[in-house]
C-alpha positions as CSV (number, residue, x, y, z in Angstrom):
1,M,106.1,101.4,87.1
2,S,106.6,103.2,90.3
3,F,104.6,105.9,91.5
4,N,106.5,109.1,92.7
5,P,104.2,111.3,94.9
6,S,104.4,114.7,94.8
7,L,102.8,117.0,97.3
8,I,99.1,117.7,97.2
9,G,98.3,118.7,100.7
10,D,99.9,118.6,104.2
11,R,99.5,116.9,107.2
12,T,96.8,119.2,108.5
13,D,95.0,118.1,105.4
14,I,94.9,114.3,106.9
15,D,94.2,115.6,110.4
16,A,90.6,116.8,108.9
17,I,90.2,113.5,106.5
18,R,87.1,112.5,108.1
19,V,85.2,115.6,107.9
20,S,86.8,117.7,105.1
21,Q,85.0,116.7,101.5
22,R,88.1,118.8,99.9
23,V,90.7,116.4,101.5
24,Q,88.6,113.2,100.8
25,A,88.2,114.1,97.1
26,A,92.1,114.8,96.9
27,V,92.9,111.4,98.6
28,R,90.4,109.7,96.3
29,Q,92.0,111.4,93.4
30,R,95.4,110.2,94.7
31,L,94.4,106.7,95.4
32,S,93.2,106.5,91.9
33,E,96.3,107.7,90.2
34,I,98.6,105.4,92.4
35,L,96.7,102.4,91.5
36,A,96.6,103.4,87.9
37,A,100.3,103.5,88.1
38,E,101.1,100.7,90.2
39,G,98.1,98.1,90.0
40,P,97.8,95.6,91.2
41,I,99.1,96.9,94.7
42,E,99.4,96.0,98.2
43,E,96.9,98.0,100.0
44,R,99.4,99.2,102.7
45,R,101.5,100.7,100.0
46,L,98.9,102.1,98.5
47,A,97.9,104.0,101.8
48,R,101.6,104.8,102.5
49,L,102.3,106.4,99.0
50,T,99.0,108.3,99.3
51,L,100.3,109.8,102.7
52,Q,103.6,110.5,101.4
53,S,101.5,113.0,99.0
54,F,100.6,115.0,102.2
55,G,104.4,115.0,103.7
56,F,104.1,112.0,106.0
57,A,107.5,110.0,105.9
58,K,106.2,107.3,108.2
59,T,102.6,106.2,108.4
60,H,100.8,104.8,111.3
61,E,97.9,102.6,111.2
62,E,95.3,105.2,112.2
63,R,96.1,107.3,109.0
64,R,96.6,104.0,106.8
65,A,93.0,103.1,107.8
66,A,91.5,106.9,107.4
67,V,92.8,106.7,103.9
68,L,91.8,103.2,103.0
69,E,88.2,104.0,104.2
70,L,87.9,106.1,100.8
71,L,88.7,103.4,98.4
72,D,86.2,103.0,95.8
73,P,84.3,99.9,96.5
74,R,84.3,98.9,93.0
75,W,88.0,98.0,92.8
76,T,88.9,94.4,92.8
77,R,90.6,93.2,95.8
78,T,92.4,89.8,96.0
79,T,93.5,88.5,99.5
80,L,95.9,85.6,98.6
81,G,99.2,86.5,100.5
82,G,98.0,89.7,101.5
83,S,95.3,92.5,100.3
84,F,96.1,93.6,96.6
85,L,93.9,96.1,95.0
86,W,93.7,95.9,91.1
87,P,92.9,98.6,88.5
88,S,89.8,98.2,86.5
89,H,91.4,97.3,83.3
90,R,93.4,94.2,85.2
91,D,91.6,91.2,85.7
92,P,93.5,89.1,88.6
93,T,92.1,86.0,86.9
94,S,93.3,86.6,83.3
95,W,96.3,89.1,83.7
96,A,99.6,87.4,82.6
97,G,102.0,90.4,83.3
98,F,104.3,91.3,85.8
99,R,106.5,94.2,86.6
100,Q,110.2,94.2,86.9
101,S,111.5,96.3,89.8
102,R,114.8,98.4,89.0
103,T,116.0,97.7,92.6
104,S,114.6,95.7,95.4
105,T,114.1,99.0,97.2
106,D,111.5,100.0,94.7
107,R,108.8,97.6,96.4
108,D,109.4,95.0,99.0
109,F,108.8,91.5,97.7
110,D,105.9,91.3,100.1
111,E,104.2,93.9,97.9
112,I,104.1,91.4,95.0
113,P,100.7,89.8,94.4
114,P,100.9,86.1,94.1
115,E,99.1,86.2,90.9
116,E,102.1,88.4,89.6
117,I,104.7,86.1,91.2
118,A,102.8,83.3,89.3
119,N,102.9,85.3,86.1
120,A,106.6,85.6,86.2
121,L,107.1,81.8,87.1
122,C,105.0,80.9,84.0
123,H,106.9,83.2,81.8
124,A,110.4,81.7,83.3
125,A,108.9,78.2,82.6
126,R,107.7,79.1,79.1
127,G,111.4,80.3,78.4
128,S,113.2,77.3,79.6
129,A,111.0,74.2,79.4
130,G,111.9,71.5,82.1
131,L,113.6,73.8,84.7
132,A,114.3,72.3,88.0
133,E,112.0,73.9,90.6
134,A,114.8,75.8,92.4
135,D,116.0,77.1,88.9
136,L,112.6,78.0,88.1
137,L,111.9,80.2,91.4
138,R,115.5,81.7,90.7
139,A,114.4,82.6,87.2
140,A,111.1,84.1,88.4
141,M,113.0,86.2,91.0
142,D,115.5,87.6,88.5
143,L,112.5,88.8,86.1
144,L,111.1,90.4,89.0
145,G,114.1,92.5,89.5
146,Y,115.5,90.6,92.8
147,R,118.9,89.2,93.1
148,R,119.1,88.0,97.0
149,K,117.0,85.3,97.6
150,T,115.8,85.3,101.3
151,D,113.5,82.8,103.2
152,K,110.6,85.5,103.0
153,I,111.2,85.7,99.2
154,E,111.4,82.0,98.7
155,S,108.1,81.6,100.8
156,R,106.6,84.2,98.6
157,L,107.9,82.5,95.3
158,R,106.7,79.2,96.5
159,M,103.1,81.0,97.3
160,G,103.2,82.2,93.8
161,L,104.0,78.5,92.4
162,R,101.2,77.0,94.5
163,H,99.0,79.5,92.9
164,A,100.2,78.9,89.2
165,M,99.7,75.0,89.8
166,D,96.5,75.5,91.6
167,T,95.1,77.2,88.6
168,G,96.7,75.1,86.0
169,R,99.2,77.2,84.9
170,I,102.1,75.3,85.8
171,V,102.3,71.5,86.0
172,M,104.5,69.2,87.2
173,G,106.2,67.4,84.2
174,S,106.9,63.1,84.3
175,T,110.5,64.2,85.0
176,G,109.6,66.0,88.1
177,R,110.5,69.4,86.6
178,R,108.1,72.4,86.3
179,Q,106.6,73.4,82.9
180,A,104.1,76.0,81.8
181,A,100.8,74.4,80.8
182,G,99.5,74.9,77.2
C-alpha cells in the first residue's frame, strides 16, 4: 500500500530535470511505480515521494512542479477535494475499494481522495445498516486506519459522505439514519 522510495539518483539530477532526458525518464518511471503502488494518490504526495527517490527530505514548490510536469497526460485526474491521480486499472467512478493506513502517519487524511472515503463509508453502512451519521463517520474513519477525529478529518469525512450521497451510493433512511444504497 505504501511506497517506500529507494534512491535512484541524487539532488543534482533534479537540478537538471528540465534538460536531461535521462533524468526525465527516471522521474517518469518512478512516477509510474508510485502510482501503481499507491494510486489513487494526491499529486503533492506523488511529487514528494518521487523527490525522496533523489535524496530530498523536504520539497519545494518549484521542484514539485518540475516533477509534476512529467506526469503522463493519459492518467486520470480527479479534483474533488484536491488533485488526485489514478492508475489506469482504477476507474474513479466505479472503484469500490479503500486502503487502510497502518498508522495515521502513513498518509495524511488530506491525501485520501473523497472517492475512497466514500467507499469506506459505503462499506461501513453496508456492514451496519441504520448507523447514525456520527457512528457512520467514526466507522469509516476506523476502516481507513485513523483513530483520532480532528476538525480537518471530520470535514473530509463529510466531503466523502456528500460524494457518496451525490452519486446515490448512500441514501438517507426514513429514520434519519444513513444506509448504503442497493
